[in-house]
Structure formats: C-alpha cells, structure tokens
C-alpha positions in Angstrom: 28.8 -10.8 -44.1 30.9 -8.8 -42.9 31.7 -8.3 -39.0 30.3 -5.2 -39.2 27.8 -5.5 -40.8 26.8 -9.1 -38.4 26.7 -7.0 -36.0 24.3 -4.2 -36.7 21.7 -7.2 -38.1 22.9 -8.3 -34.5 21.5 -5.1 -32.9 18.7 -4.6 -35.2 17.3 -7.9 -34.5 17.7 -7.9 -30.6 16.2 -4.6 -30.9 13.2 -6.1 -32.2 13.0 -8.6 -30.9 12.5 -6.8 -27.5 9.8 -4.8 -29.1 7.9 -7.7 -30.5 7.9 -9.2 -27.4 7.1 -6.9 -24.9 4.3 -5.4 -27.0 3.3 -9.0 -27.7 3.0 -9.4 -23.4 1.5 -5.7 -22.9 2.4 -3.0 -20.4 -0.2 -2.3 -18.9 -0.4 -0.1 -15.7 -1.8 -1.7 -12.2 -4.9 0.7 -12.7 -5.4 -0.9 -15.8 -5.5 -4.5 -15.3 -7.4 -4.3 -11.5 -11.4 -3.8 -12.6 -11.6 -5.3 -9.0 -10.9 -2.2 -7.4 -13.8 -0.1 -9.6 -16.0 -2.8 -8.8 -15.1 -2.2 -5.0 -15.2 1.6 -5.1 -18.1 1.2 -6.3 -19.6 -0.8 -2.8 -19.8 -4.1 -5.3 -18.9 -6.9 -3.1 -19.6 -9.8 -5.6 -18.2 -8.5 -8.6 -14.9 -7.5 -6.6 -14.8 -10.6 -5.4 -14.8 -12.4 -7.7 -12.1 -10.4 -10.3 -9.9 -10.5 -7.1 -10.0 -14.1 -7.4 -9.4 -14.5 -10.7 -6.6 -12.3 -10.6 -5.1 -13.8 -7.3 -5.2 -17.2 -9.5 -4.0 -15.5 -12.2 -0.7 -14.4 -10.6 -0.1 -17.2 -8.5 3.2 -17.1 -8.5 4.7 -14.2 -10.7 6.1 -10.9 -9.8 2.2 -10.0 -8.7 1.7 -12.5 -6.4 1.7 -10.3 -2.8 -0.5 -7.5 -4.2 -3.4 -9.5 -5.7 -3.1 -11.9 -2.4 -3.7 -8.8 -0.2 -6.5 -7.5 -2.0 -8.1 -10.8 -2.3 -7.8 -11.0 1.4 -8.8 -7.6 2.3 -11.8 -8.4 -0.1 -13.2 -11.4 1.6 -12.6 -10.3 5.0 -15.3 -7.4 4.0 -17.1 -10.1 3.0 -17.3 -12.2 6.2 -15.1 -15.0 4.7 -12.6 -14.9 7.3 -10.7 -18.1 7.3 -10.1 -17.7 3.4 -9.2 -14.1 3.7 -6.1 -15.3 6.6 -5.5 -18.1 3.7 -4.8 -15.7 1.2 -2.9 -13.0 3.5 -1.1 -16.3 4.5 -0.1 -16.2 1.3 1.2 -12.9 0.6 3.4 -12.8 3.6 5.0 -16.1 3.2 6.0 -15.2 -0.4 7.1 -11.3 1.6 8.9 -13.8 4.0 10.6 -15.2 1.1 11.8 -12.4 -0.8 13.0 -10.7 3.3 15.8 -13.6 3.7 17.0 -13.5 -0.1 19.9 -11.4 0.8 21.0 -10.8 -2.0 19.2 -9.1 -5.3 17.8 -10.6 -8.0 20.0 -9.5 -11.0 18.0 -10.9 -13.5 14.8 -9.0 -12.3 16.8 -5.8 -12.0 18.2 -5.9 -15.3 15.1 -6.5 -16.6 13.7 -3.9 -14.8 16.4 -1.8 -16.5 15.1 -2.1 -20.2 12.0 -1.8 -19.5 10.2 -0.1 -16.1 10.0 -1.1 -12.1 6.8 -2.7 -12.6 8.4 -5.3 -13.9 10.5 -6.2 -10.8 8.7 -8.6 -8.1 5.9 -6.3 -5.9 7.7 -7.3 -2.8 5.6 -5.4 -0.3 5.7 -2.4 1.3 5.6 -1.8 5.5 2.6 -0.8 5.5 1.1 -3.7 3.4 3.1 -5.8 5.9 1.5 -4.4 9.0 -1.5 -4.6 7.8 -1.3 -7.9 6.5 -1.0 -8.6 10.1 -3.3 -6.3 11.7 -6.3 -8.0 9.4 -5.3 -11.2 10.1 -5.4 -10.2 14.0 -9.1 -9.2 13.4 -10.0 -12.3 11.5 -8.7 -14.2 14.2 -10.4 -12.1 16.5 -13.7 -12.3 14.3 -13.8 -16.2 14.2 -13.0 -16.5 18.2 -9.9 -17.6 18.5 -7.7 -14.6 19.9 -4.8 -16.9 21.2 -4.0 -17.0 17.8 -4.5 -13.2 17.2 -1.7 -11.8 19.7 1.3 -13.5 17.4 -0.2 -11.7 15.1 -0.1 -8.2 16.4 3.3 -9.1 18.1 4.2 -9.7 14.1 3.1 -6.1 13.5 5.1 -4.0 15.7 8.1 -5.5 14.9 7.3 -4.6 11.5 6.7 -0.9 12.4 10.3 -0.8 14.8 12.0 -3.6 11.8 11.1 -0.2 8.5 12.9 2.9 9.1 16.1 0.6 9.2 15.1 -1.4 6.5 14.2 1.4 3.7 17.7 3.7 4.7 19.2 0.4 4.1 17.7 0.2 0.4 17.9 3.9 -0.4 21.6 3.4 1.1 21.9 0.1 -1.4 19.8 2.0 -4.8 22.4 4.6 -4.3 25.9 2.7 -4.2 24.6 0.9 -7.1 24.1 4.2 -8.9 27.2 5.7 -7.8 29.3 2.5 -9.2 27.3 2.6 -12.5 29.0 3.6 -16.0 25.9 6.0 -16.3 26.6 7.6 -13.2 27.3 10.9 -14.8 23.9 11.3 -16.5 21.8 9.8 -13.7 23.3 12.2 -11.6 23.1 15.6 -14.3 19.3 14.6 -14.5 18.8 14.3 -10.6 20.4 18.0 -10.6 18.2 19.3 -13.6 16.1 22.3 -12.6 13.2 21.8 -14.6 13.1 18.3 -13.7 13.8 18.9 -9.8 10.3 22.0 -10.2 8.3 18.6 -11.7 9.1 16.5 -9.1 8.2 19.3 -6.1 5.5 20.6 -8.2 1.2 19.9 -8.1 1.6 16.4 -8.8 4.1 15.7 -5.1 3.0 18.8 -3.2 0.7 17.6 -1.3 3.2 15.2 0.5 3.7 18.1 2.2 0.4 18.5 4.1 0.0 14.7 5.4 -1.0 14.0 8.9 2.5 13.6 10.8 2.9 10.0 11.9 6.4 8.7 13.0 7.7 7.2 10.0 6.1 3.4 9.4 3.8 4.0 12.2 -0.1 2.9 12.0 -1.8 4.2 15.1 -4.6 1.9 14.2 -2.4 -1.1 14.8 -1.1 0.9 18.0 -4.6 1.1 19.1 -6.1 -2.4 18.0 -2.7 -4.1 20.4 -3.7 -1.8 23.5 -6.9 -3.0 23.1 -6.5 -6.3 22.8 -4.1 -6.6 25.5 -5.8 -4.7 27.7 -8.8 -7.1 27.2 -6.9 -10.6 27.5 -3.8 -10.2 29.4 -2.6 -12.8 31.3 -0.4 -10.8 33.9 0.6 -6.8 34.6 2.9 -7.5 31.5 0.2 -7.3 28.9 -1.4 -4.6 30.8 1.7 -2.9 31.3 2.0 -3.1 27.1 -1.3 -2.0 26.5 -1.1 0.7 28.5 2.1 2.4 26.1 0.4 1.1 23.7 -2.5 3.3 24.4 -0.2 6.5 25.4 1.9 5.9 22.2 -1.9 6.2 20.4 -2.7 9.5 22.9 1.1 10.6 21.7 -0.5 10.9 17.4 -4.1 12.4 18.5 -3.3 14.7 21.2 -6.2 16.0 23.5 -8.6 13.2 22.9 -11.1 11.7 25.7 -11.5 8.3 24.2 -7.5 7.7 24.2 -8.0 9.1 28.2 -10.8 6.7 29.3 -8.8 4.2 27.6 -5.6 5.2 29.6 -7.8 5.6 32.8 -9.5 2.3 32.1 -5.4 0.9 31.7 -4.9 2.3 34.7 -7.3 0.8 36.9 -7.0 -2.8 36.0 -3.2 -2.3 36.3 -4.0 -1.4 40.4 -6.1 -4.7 40.2 -10.2 -2.9 39.8 -12.1 -4.7 37.2 -13.1 -3.4 34.4 -16.4 -1.5 33.5 -18.8 -2.5 30.7 -17.2 -1.2 27.5 -18.5 -0.9 24.2 -15.7 0.6 21.1 -17.0 1.0 18.0 -14.6 1.3 15.3 -15.4 3.0 12.5 -13.5 1.6 9.0 -14.4 4.2 6.5 -14.1 5.1 2.3 -10.8 3.2 0.1 -6.6 4.0 0.2 -5.6 6.2 -2.9 -4.6 4.9 -5.8 -1.1 4.9 -7.9 -1.3 7.5 -11.6 1.1 8.7 -13.2 2.9 11.3 -15.1 5.6 11.8 -17.9 8.9 13.7 -17.3 11.7 14.6 -20.1 15.0 13.6 -18.9 17.6 15.3 -20.1 19.6 13.2 -21.4 21.0 14.2 -24.8 22.0 11.7 -26.5 22.4 11.6 -30.8 19.6 9.7 -32.8 17.7 8.6 -29.6 13.6 9.2 -30.4 12.5 9.7 -27.0 13.7 9.9 -23.5 10.2 10.2 -21.5 9.8 8.9 -18.0 7.0 7.7 -15.6 6.9 8.5 -12.4 4.1 7.4 -10.1 1.7 9.9 -8.5 -0.7 9.3 -5.5 -4.3 10.0 -6.1 -6.5 10.2 -2.4 -10.2 8.8 -3.5 -13.0 11.0 -2.2 -16.6 9.1 -1.7 -16.8 8.1 1.7 -18.5 8.9 5.2 -16.8 11.0 7.4 -17.9 10.2 10.8 -20.7 7.6 12.6 -22.5 9.0 15.6 -23.4 6.0 18.0 -26.7 7.2 20.4 -27.7 4.7 23.1 -30.7 5.8 24.9 -30.1 9.9 25.6 -26.4 9.4 25.2 -25.0 10.1 21.5 -21.0 10.1 20.8 -19.2 11.0 17.3 -16.9 8.9 16.1 -13.0 10.6 16.2 -10.3 10.5 13.8 -8.0 7.2 15.4 -5.9 6.9 11.8 -5.4 8.8 8.2 -4.4 5.7 6.1 -3.8 8.7 3.5 -1.4 9.6 5.7 0.9 7.0 6.4 0.9 5.5 2.8 1.2 8.2 1.6 4.6 8.9 3.7 5.7 5.3 3.0 5.2 7.4 -0.7 7.3 10.1 -0.1 10.1 8.4 2.1 10.2 6.0 -1.3 10.7 8.4 -3.6 14.5 8.9 -3.7 14.4 4.4 -4.3 11.5 5.4 -7.0 13.4 8.8 -8.8 17.3 6.5 -9.3 15.9 3.4 -10.3 13.7 5.5 -12.9 16.6 7.6 -13.7 19.5 4.9 -14.4 16.7 2.9 -16.5 15.9 5.7 -18.8 19.5 6.4 -19.2 19.7 2.8 -20.1 17.4 2.0 -23.0 18.3 5.8 -24.2 21.8 4.5 -24.2 20.6 1.5 -26.1 18.3 2.9 -28.5 21.6 5.4 -29.6 23.1 1.8 -30.0 20.4 0.6 -32.3 19.6 3.7 -34.5 23.5 4.1 -35.1 24.0 0.8 -36.1 20.7 1.4 -38.3 21.8 4.1 -40.1 24.9 3.1 -41.5 23.1 1.0 -43.7 20.6 3.6 -44.6 17.4 4.0 -45.6 14.9 2.7 -44.4 16.8 0.7 -42.2 17.7 3.3 -40.4 14.1 4.8 -40.3 12.5 1.6 -39.3 15.0 2.3 -36.1 14.2 4.8 -34.9 10.3 4.2 -35.3 11.0 1.0 -33.6 12.8 2.6 -30.8 10.3 5.2 -29.9 7.3 3.2 -29.9 9.5 0.2 -28.0 10.3 3.0 -25.5 6.9 4.7 -25.5 5.0 1.2 -24.9 7.6 0.6 -21.4 7.3 4.2 -20.6 5.2 3.1 -17.6 5.4 3.7 -13.6 4.6 1.0 -11.0 1.3 1.7 -10.0 0.7 -1.3 -7.7 -0.6 -0.5 -4.6 -3.0 -2.2 -1.7 -6.3 -0.1 -3.2 -8.2 -2.3 -1.0 -7.7 -0.9 2.1 -9.8 2.0 4.4 -9.1 5.7 3.9 -9.1 6.0 7.1 -10.2 4.3 10.6 -12.6 6.1 13.1 -13.3 5.4 16.6 -15.1 5.7 19.7 -15.9 4.3 23.1 -19.3 4.6 25.2 -20.7 2.5 28.2 -22.2 -0.7 27.6 -25.9 0.1 27.7 -28.0 -1.8 30.8 -30.5 -2.9 27.1 -27.1 -3.6 25.1 -28.6 -1.6 22.6 -27.3 1.1 20.1 -28.1 2.7 17.5 -25.6 4.0 14.5 -26.3 7.6 12.8 -24.6 8.3 9.2 -24.1 12.4 8.8 -25.8 11.4 5.3 -29.4 11.3 7.0 -30.2 7.4 6.0 -32.1 4.9 8.6 -31.0 4.4 11.6 -29.2 1.0 12.1 -29.7 -0.6 15.5 -27.6 -2.7 16.9 -27.9 -5.1 19.8 -24.3 -5.4 21.5 -23.6 -9.2 22.4 -22.8 -10.7 26.3 -19.6 -9.7 27.1 -17.8 -6.7 29.3 -15.5 -5.4 26.7 -17.1 -5.8 23.4 -15.8 -3.8 19.9 -18.7 -3.4 17.3 -16.7 -2.6 14.2 -18.2 -0.9 11.4 -17.2 -0.5 7.5 -18.2 1.6 5.1 -16.6 0.9 1.4 -18.5 4.9 0.5 -20.6 7.5 0.9 -23.1 5.5 -0.2 -22.1 1.6 0.2 -24.2 -0.4 3.1 -22.8 -0.1 6.6 -20.8 -3.7 7.2 -21.6 -4.8 10.7 -19.5 -7.1 12.8 -19.0 -7.2 16.9 -15.9 -9.2 18.7 -16.3 -10.2 22.3 -12.8 -9.7 23.3 -13.6 -10.1 27.3 
C-alpha cells in the first residue's frame, strides 16, 4: 500500500468511525430528552419528579450533571421535599464550584465540541442558575425553620450577581482571543460578517430580545427583595437593617413607583429608628414556567469544494404561556393584588442575549472545522473514484446533519415571574387567595408571627395553588 493510499484509508476510517460513534450514542437535543418538563408544564408533579430523579441519577457524573440536579432540586422544592431539594442543589453547586476552580480550559471537551456541537461541552451553570440555586436553598432553609443557614445562601447569591458581569466579560474576551488565533480566523470572520447571516441573527427569531424588561445585567430583583426581607426580619444589629434598606432601594430602582416597596422602605426606616415592626403578612406569588430553548438552522457562508453540508444550529429562546398573571389577597373588606417583582423571562433573556456573542463565535468555529474536515474526507475519497467518493459525501452529509444541533440546555423548572404584595396581618389571621380565572377562593390562616411570608406557587393557569408559610419574625 502506498503512503497516499494509506492516508486515504486512514481518513476514510476516521470519518466512518466518527459517524458510527455519534449515531450510536445519538445526538438528541435537551428538549427531546427532557420528558420531566413536559409533565411539569402539565402540573403533574409526581411524574415530573420521577423523570427528573431518573435523569439526575443517570447523569450523576457527566457533562449534564448540573442541569439535571437543578431540575430535580426545583421539582423537589415544589413538592415540599426541602431537605432533598437542598441535597440536589448542593450537588449542582459542588459541580459548578469545581468548574469555576479550574483555571484551564478542558481541551478535550473543546476539541470534541469543534467536531460536533456545543451541547457536548459540560453544562457549567449560567449566571442566573447560580443566583437562583442559592435563592431556592435559602427559601428551603427558611421552610425548614433554619434561618441561620439561609443567611450564607443569600450572601452567596448577592456575590454571584456582583461577579457575573466581570465573569461574562472575561469569557467573551477569551473566546474572541481563541478565535483570533485559529487557523480558520478568516473563514470565521467572513461568516460573522455575512449580511444574510446577520439578518437572520437579528430577525424575528431574536427580535424579542430587544424588548425585554430592563434590569441591570445578571441582577435578579426577586433575590434582592428576599435579601431585604430576610435581613430586615432577622436583623441582629444595625448593619443588617442597613443592608435590608439598601436591598429595598435597589428593588425600588427596578420597579419604579410601587406602593409595596415604599412601605417596605418605611418599615426599614422605623426599625432603624428603634421602633417595633407592625404585624405584616407578605405574599410571594411564583407563577408560570421559564422559557425553553429551541433552535434554528442557518447556512454558514463558507464555500469549500465537495463539502455537502455547511449549516449551523443556533439556540432560540421560547417564552412559555399558560400562566396565572396575578393573585388577589383578601382580608375582610381589604383586598390587594400582587404586582410584578421579577420577570424571569427578562432575567433569562438578558443572560441569553449577553451570551450570544460567545455562542455565535463557537458555533461558527465548529462549523468551519467540520466543513474543512468533510472536505478533506471527500477529497481523499474521490481520488479512489466510484462508490468511495459518493459514500464519503453521503457519510459526511449524514454526520454533519446528525451533530448539527444547538445547545438547548436550560433550567426549565424555573418560574415565568415572581409577583408580590404585603398587607397588615388581620386580627383574625385569616386571608383568602383569589385567582383571576374564577376558581374557588382559597382560605389561608396566617401562622403565629410578627412578620410572615405566604409563598404561593402556580405552575400553569389551571394547576392547583401550592401554598406554604414561613415565619420570618
């Protein structure tokens, strides 16, 4: 066998091995794998939890560990299994911290992603994932009657929000630097600058990202508000009260002229002045489901002879409907309606928008790599003529089609939004929850306490309200 023939055979073998290997393991998207969220959207907690637990166990130590532990943790929390929920969140957090501690890029994974797709990289957790993870852990501890353990979780959530802007800036710079050093830099720049490509990336699939409610990058107003409530109700000294006041001021900056946050600021001022708190009941309404990720396929403008496929898949963000917009809380003749506290569609959407420069560069780089590899295989096979060339073109086309999927992993069991209200605790400690769809009113008896939090969760517009209470003070 001549060196030329040996090289050709080697290239062919590598092409077929890669194809067979990928088709054997499958390249399903996260949306296709995530049967748990289908049950979740239906409000079927039992089946959602069973599916999430199965997937968390199946992915106990691989690239998808973090995302499945997050999904399981949120479903367990909704089911009232707070200890189990925190164990799932602890597993996710340990894995995320491990990723953060590794300064060097995992070259093996990056290489694999270049030959397949970004879904083959480890899911390390997005900025809002970490913030909500610690927020939910804090709430779990409060539900368990362990307020001291909630404190470090809220402090960690606050720090995550501070660090996120700089961390994202560094990630973008790193990806751009790597792309600039690539031997395929010219092809990458050509693709990114192509007018047709730019039009598709700014078209209808992404236009909604420009209409998101404006929050500071990576700030979650719900987390900030919970921080204020916690440090006001459990204050051990003046610095805790000052922290609470500052958190309420930050939330006021997001919400504008809101009567509930004005009353919170006034209460914090009275506490700082040494006055006792008035008996107050807070209602947090967690409603709907977070956006899911889909994908669109766009042809990348790379012209390489004998390459059968030069398409690329990019993620899209798809809001989820079917939710209760608000909740009315009644006490005797008094009635208040919840107001928007945090639009999670915007929190997730802004993170998605900020991450798109990284996604675009990495996806184009992977597309270029696969296109050039396909050209090499096809060119070598065509020299043998006959069926070799045809088989190579078919195999590379099938291969690239199989791996052309976007990274659709996202924490799907988060809510669509958080609403809130506050009212003086009635003397008989009885309130009623009224939904806008006309279902029977739900009575709630407020537990003993000066400052109480009634936490209401609604997964979809018809699912039962899940109501729990937390005694803050």
